[in-house]
Legacy VTK file of the C-alpha trace (Angstrom):
# vtk DataFile Version 3.0
C-alpha trace
ASCII
DATASET POLYDATA
POINTS 446 float
275.815 53.278 100.175
274.087 56.107 100.759
273.869 59.603 102.532
269.990 60.126 102.368
267.599 62.875 103.235
264.475 63.531 102.141
263.610 67.206 100.932
260.458 66.718 99.048
257.865 68.998 101.157
260.448 71.749 101.086
261.174 71.419 97.407
257.502 71.004 96.303
256.653 74.362 98.198
259.503 76.146 96.547
258.989 74.875 93.461
255.470 74.690 92.576
255.411 78.149 90.786
258.389 76.610 88.858
256.599 73.542 87.430
254.759 74.095 83.838
251.331 73.970 84.864
249.689 70.683 83.581
252.750 70.680 81.001
252.056 68.511 78.001
248.299 67.940 79.474
249.954 65.887 82.291
249.021 65.437 85.794
250.161 68.366 88.257
251.791 65.622 90.483
253.686 63.607 87.232
254.439 67.348 86.052
256.020 68.346 89.370
258.040 65.101 89.766
259.704 65.778 86.178
260.382 69.540 87.273
262.031 68.409 90.458
263.774 65.421 89.237
265.455 67.341 86.331
266.321 70.035 88.963
267.809 67.325 91.099
270.121 65.966 88.434
271.381 68.974 86.669
271.822 71.103 89.326
272.743 68.722 92.331
274.909 65.663 90.155
278.668 66.056 91.597
279.799 66.310 88.446
278.441 69.209 85.796
275.877 67.862 83.396
274.268 69.488 80.660
270.351 69.647 80.127
270.379 68.192 77.092
272.192 65.025 78.059
269.226 64.663 80.866
266.408 65.112 78.248
268.393 62.944 75.910
268.121 60.351 78.335
264.721 60.539 79.112
263.767 60.613 75.459
265.904 57.466 74.440
264.447 55.368 77.298
260.934 56.340 75.907
261.759 55.125 72.318
263.212 52.016 73.714
260.062 51.180 75.671
258.104 52.041 72.429
260.270 49.350 70.183
259.903 46.812 73.120
256.113 47.225 72.920
255.593 47.021 69.210
256.109 50.590 68.203
258.733 50.182 65.272
259.337 53.936 64.648
258.460 55.987 67.217
257.736 59.980 66.838
259.022 61.954 69.803
259.753 65.767 69.724
263.233 66.726 68.801
265.320 67.630 71.398
267.439 71.011 72.137
269.623 72.546 74.738
267.019 73.777 77.252
266.757 77.540 77.690
266.217 77.217 81.455
264.823 74.581 84.068
261.432 74.781 83.433
261.949 74.211 79.173
263.944 71.127 80.289
261.165 69.865 82.218
258.740 70.592 79.728
260.582 68.740 76.766
260.742 65.830 79.029
256.464 66.438 79.666
256.645 66.671 75.846
258.094 63.459 74.980
256.278 61.521 77.574
253.032 63.241 76.001
254.202 61.884 72.503
254.901 58.389 73.755
251.724 57.855 75.327
249.941 58.645 72.083
251.882 56.068 70.180
251.280 53.237 72.885
248.551 51.918 75.442
250.682 52.942 78.429
249.449 54.973 81.117
250.982 58.421 81.829
252.649 57.106 85.232
253.921 54.341 83.436
255.890 56.429 80.872
256.556 59.176 83.605
258.607 56.406 85.512
260.193 55.364 82.148
261.408 58.879 81.489
262.864 59.685 85.005
264.583 56.123 85.188
266.179 57.291 81.518
267.178 60.902 83.014
268.757 59.192 86.146
270.939 56.747 83.831
271.739 59.756 81.383
274.211 60.733 84.373
276.255 57.431 83.717
276.675 57.196 87.391
275.622 53.586 88.550
274.371 55.249 92.151
272.254 57.587 90.424
268.909 56.293 90.057
264.864 56.748 89.880
262.970 54.806 92.391
259.487 53.611 91.773
257.231 53.337 95.103
257.938 49.561 95.224
261.619 50.034 94.364
261.630 52.537 97.392
260.031 50.431 100.067
262.615 47.783 98.966
265.771 50.135 99.348
264.662 51.903 102.480
264.023 48.093 104.226
267.465 47.503 105.539
267.861 50.897 106.459
264.555 51.800 108.195
263.605 48.127 109.376
259.987 47.652 110.172
258.804 46.430 113.525
257.269 43.101 113.846
255.394 41.359 116.794
257.871 38.690 118.127
260.530 38.120 121.027
263.691 39.487 119.232
265.930 36.497 118.463
268.224 35.515 115.511
268.127 32.195 115.044
270.780 29.412 112.934
270.476 25.453 112.884
272.480 23.870 115.115
273.746 20.715 112.779
274.787 18.618 115.518
271.159 18.653 117.266
269.161 19.515 114.091
267.303 21.945 116.413
267.248 25.729 115.644
269.465 27.729 118.133
269.104 31.158 119.057
272.872 33.184 117.815
271.626 36.621 119.211
269.506 38.008 121.857
268.421 41.494 120.849
269.085 43.878 123.683
265.700 45.043 125.814
263.695 42.774 123.915
261.212 40.440 124.932
263.669 37.553 124.756
265.972 39.213 126.798
263.098 40.193 129.521
262.310 36.293 129.583
265.662 35.122 130.075
266.656 33.503 126.488
270.256 33.636 126.039
272.287 33.227 122.943
273.392 29.535 122.476
270.267 28.487 123.646
268.700 25.734 121.389
264.822 25.367 121.223
263.524 22.030 120.826
259.864 23.048 121.367
258.162 26.822 120.359
254.329 26.859 121.444
254.244 23.097 122.263
255.464 22.014 118.738
258.486 19.910 118.409
261.307 21.839 116.309
263.213 18.977 115.188
264.002 19.598 111.479
262.401 23.004 111.566
263.801 25.207 108.951
264.642 29.011 110.733
261.601 30.365 108.627
259.560 28.029 110.179
260.796 28.286 113.774
260.139 32.081 113.055
256.714 31.854 112.246
256.021 30.178 115.640
257.824 32.624 117.515
255.591 35.740 115.638
252.366 36.705 116.964
249.994 39.600 118.243
251.862 41.635 120.648
250.694 40.964 124.480
250.460 37.055 123.955
252.748 34.757 125.099
254.873 31.720 123.457
256.473 29.198 125.438
259.749 27.591 124.602
261.560 24.421 125.558
265.478 25.111 125.521
268.551 23.603 125.897
271.248 25.356 127.574
275.074 24.285 127.545
273.621 20.755 126.379
271.180 20.528 129.093
267.409 20.550 129.007
266.211 23.838 131.216
264.117 22.915 134.493
260.836 24.131 132.896
260.104 26.147 129.927
260.849 29.882 129.124
257.546 32.053 128.534
258.284 35.301 126.714
255.758 37.806 125.976
255.634 38.863 122.288
256.075 42.641 121.573
257.185 44.998 118.609
260.831 44.216 117.461
262.720 45.585 115.125
265.568 43.596 113.441
268.798 44.878 114.786
271.468 46.618 112.610
274.384 46.179 115.116
275.055 42.836 117.047
277.630 42.520 119.889
279.263 40.020 121.831
282.118 39.788 124.711
284.314 37.420 123.484
287.222 35.299 125.407
289.776 37.410 126.587
287.502 40.461 127.138
287.596 41.507 123.736
284.236 43.400 122.801
282.784 42.424 119.149
280.331 44.659 117.598
279.262 43.815 114.334
277.507 46.432 112.312
275.077 45.094 109.629
273.913 48.318 107.881
274.269 52.331 108.443
270.548 52.401 109.233
268.470 54.665 110.922
268.539 52.795 114.363
272.099 52.305 114.143
273.736 55.037 116.202
271.678 54.203 119.157
271.766 50.310 118.711
275.730 50.878 118.515
275.992 52.986 121.516
274.090 50.423 123.831
276.360 47.615 122.317
279.407 49.832 123.574
277.837 50.762 126.916
276.958 47.211 127.498
280.627 45.802 126.712
281.992 48.666 128.503
279.925 47.417 131.502
281.239 43.838 131.178
284.924 45.251 131.332
286.219 44.720 127.582
289.637 45.531 127.434
289.776 45.927 123.724
287.321 46.147 120.709
286.657 44.565 117.074
284.352 46.454 115.106
282.929 44.015 112.008
282.207 45.933 109.014
282.350 43.038 106.359
279.716 43.147 103.706
278.237 46.266 105.348
276.988 48.057 102.150
277.032 51.341 104.000
273.962 53.401 104.833
273.514 56.968 106.330
276.472 58.880 106.778
275.386 60.409 109.811
275.184 56.738 111.474
278.866 56.319 110.324
280.093 59.782 111.950
278.544 58.798 115.206
280.122 55.429 115.165
283.400 56.977 114.846
283.038 59.988 117.303
282.948 56.872 120.097
286.556 56.272 119.099
288.151 59.423 117.907
288.459 62.223 120.551
289.700 65.318 118.016
290.256 66.201 114.543
288.735 65.347 111.611
286.533 62.188 110.626
285.212 62.991 106.996
285.650 65.510 104.383
282.624 66.081 101.639
283.857 67.789 98.346
280.428 68.962 96.057
280.207 69.967 92.389
281.365 73.325 92.999
284.601 71.784 94.837
283.442 73.463 97.825
284.603 71.120 101.038
282.666 70.509 104.369
284.585 68.705 106.892
283.038 66.977 109.910
285.305 66.856 113.126
285.086 64.550 116.082
282.802 66.078 118.793
284.672 65.056 121.889
282.476 62.421 123.053
285.275 59.410 122.731
285.589 57.011 125.142
288.702 55.909 127.049
291.402 54.664 123.999
291.364 50.863 124.038
293.162 48.714 121.569
290.779 48.636 118.451
290.801 46.323 115.264
288.216 46.976 112.321
287.242 44.380 110.113
286.573 44.857 106.351
286.391 42.792 102.963
285.332 43.871 99.291
281.645 43.754 100.756
282.428 47.041 103.108
281.431 49.999 101.128
280.477 53.829 101.253
279.468 54.516 105.104
281.767 51.346 105.987
284.647 52.893 104.275
284.158 56.234 105.947
284.369 54.734 109.216
286.892 52.705 108.643
289.081 55.223 107.111
288.529 57.295 109.839
289.551 55.350 112.535
292.577 54.154 110.612
293.697 57.518 109.333
293.254 59.011 113.126
295.257 56.331 114.032
292.741 54.473 116.621
292.541 51.344 114.568
294.304 48.488 112.688
292.227 47.235 109.844
292.423 43.660 109.379
290.697 41.880 106.364
291.050 42.410 102.749
290.803 45.483 100.387
286.906 47.015 100.827
284.876 48.155 97.509
286.087 51.614 96.828
282.674 53.394 96.722
283.878 57.180 97.664
280.863 58.901 96.839
277.823 60.165 98.285
274.167 60.297 97.185
271.132 62.573 98.392
267.846 60.561 98.135
264.601 62.752 97.471
261.153 61.551 97.867
259.058 63.395 95.124
255.367 64.486 95.571
254.037 61.423 93.306
255.344 58.720 96.087
258.735 58.132 94.025
262.052 59.147 94.645
265.614 60.055 92.735
268.798 59.269 94.330
271.344 61.369 92.944
275.005 61.488 93.575
276.163 64.728 94.911
279.561 64.268 96.800
282.557 62.840 97.033
284.085 62.293 100.441
288.038 61.729 101.584
289.329 60.308 104.712
291.153 62.420 107.450
294.459 62.353 105.559
292.556 63.252 102.105
292.819 59.969 100.847
290.211 59.275 97.837
288.353 55.973 98.125
286.331 55.569 94.908
287.114 53.051 92.568
290.142 52.161 95.168
289.270 50.987 98.315
291.236 50.845 101.515
293.826 48.169 101.912
293.956 46.577 105.259
297.005 46.457 107.611
296.598 42.679 108.224
295.539 40.672 104.972
293.731 37.750 105.968
291.391 35.610 103.801
287.994 34.863 104.419
287.056 31.437 106.003
284.793 29.509 103.944
281.972 28.794 106.750
282.291 31.388 109.502
279.658 31.545 112.500
278.931 34.779 114.153
281.499 35.550 116.757
283.008 32.459 116.551
287.064 33.106 116.044
287.544 29.536 115.828
285.382 29.377 112.229
286.614 32.882 111.010
290.180 33.398 110.336
289.646 37.231 109.827
288.109 37.487 113.225
290.614 35.114 114.754
293.453 37.679 113.363
291.847 40.555 114.855
291.026 39.377 118.116
294.828 38.058 118.544
296.234 41.649 117.195
293.980 43.561 119.434
294.978 40.825 122.545
298.582 41.136 121.874
298.218 45.059 122.100
296.412 44.396 125.562
299.036 42.704 126.943
301.943 44.907 125.732
300.302 47.692 127.476
299.951 45.483 130.806
303.992 45.159 130.238
304.902 48.507 129.898
302.663 49.515 132.845
304.355 47.220 135.312
307.786 48.500 133.579
LINES 1 447
446 0 1 2 3 4 5 6 7 8 9 10 11 12 13 14 15 16 17 18 19 20 21 22 23 24 25 26 27 28 29 30 31 32 33 34 35 36 37 38 39 40 41 42 43 44 45 46 47 48 49 50 51 52 53 54 55 56 57 58 59 60 61 62 63 64 65 66 67 68 69 70 71 72 73 74 75 76 77 78 79 80 81 82 83 84 85 86 87 88 89 90 91 92 93 94 95 96 97 98 99 100 101 102 103 104 105 106 107 108 109 110 111 112 113 114 115 116 117 118 119 120 121 122 123 124 125 126 127 128 129 130 131 132 133 134 135 136 137 138 139 140 141 142 143 144 145 146 147 148 149 150 151 152 153 154 155 156 157 158 159 160 161 162 163 164 165 166 167 168 169 170 171 172 173 174 175 176 177 178 179 180 181 182 183 184 185 186 187 188 189 190 191 192 193 194 195 196 197 198 199 200 201 202 203 204 205 206 207 208 209 210 211 212 213 214 215 216 217 218 219 220 221 222 223 224 225 226 227 228 229 230 231 232 233 234 235 236 237 238 239 240 241 242 243 244 245 246 247 248 249 250 251 252 253 254 255 256 257 258 259 260 261 262 263 264 265 266 267 268 269 270 271 272 273 274 275 276 277 278 279 280 281 282 283 284 285 286 287 288 289 290 291 292 293 294 295 296 297 298 299 300 301 302 303 304 305 306 307 308 309 310 311 312 313 314 315 316 317 318 319 320 321 322 323 324 325 326 327 328 329 330 331 332 333 334 335 336 337 338 339 340 341 342 343 344 345 346 347 348 349 350 351 352 353 354 355 356 357 358 359 360 361 362 363 364 365 366 367 368 369 370 371 372 373 374 375 376 377 378 379 380 381 382 383 384 385 386 387 388 389 390 391 392 393 394 395 396 397 398 399 400 401 402 403 404 405 406 407 408 409 410 411 412 413 414 415 416 417 418 419 420 421 422 423 424 425 426 427 428 429 430 431 432 433 434 435 436 437 438 439 440 441 442 443 444 445
């Protein structure tokens, strides 16, 4: 998905003098947002783009908005090739002021329309403007907010009709209380959960931090001798799930490359190591990406030397990121990918494959080989600009191509979490690493 950084404070300070003072009588905040956004699009987009194109994009978006709101012949200032950064931003500000005079829309709305048009002028689907609401929604999976609960992930147990815990978050109240993956919750807080949806059950588990919730559960088909009492606390929705599968295969699923992912992955790997995992399966299916730093951190656990990824900017300057030498002892590794594996997922999969550390299993990945920089602007909005393309260690380009797996396996219709019997792709990955473990034992004896 994206390489994300927040530069608003630094840019606002350095460009404050560059923003036209109350350009076209706009507020100082909107004028500064326009100046910053114009600069970022014209000066950091990974392919050169002229200022006139960006100004035209903003103006056309304003015209379309006016047409949609009953202004049949909008009169906006004619654009010209900007003489400099300030002139380009001032042209957009003047168009906003003119649009305001011809409609009942407020300045903030018109600024949002213009900046969205400026971003779209690049013709790049990944470069986009974010209102405060869109920014919050975009960041939610990358920086998951804490809730007060117990820290379990639930699914419906179809055989019994009760909810079942399929994952217990490490170091959570649920783990401390002794809840295990596979436990079936027949009652929560004194209320039967027979026929409850996952949302209804989750509502019973959430509550004020420090309060207790009593859970009556079945384990391995038998009722526990007494209820489990968990003390609610602050928990995050995990971005990494893990489980030790039969045959001592360590399974790690990365859902998104978010802010907590590097730490969660390190903990998952450490626990699987402590459980004496003999091989690993890294599941990146349907992971649309996230922070590149998290992708590099995960690759560093397996690659002991050499490049992980190279980034190339609009000036063709190349920056190579190498392994930091902290890799664990090498063991068989398979990586699961599919058409939903994109960006940071492809960086990780490509690095592990090209470096000779992993076999890829599944179907061709999405093919997003460009990175974005997200900049939060002073007005509480943000703009995401494609600033780099990336290359794998063997200098493969991924954008619009994707990565083809070594072993192609089509997806099962209804796979269950960490269940090879219901998941043909996972089954193939587990079989592959198990055979490598067996082959290594034979070589060791010979």
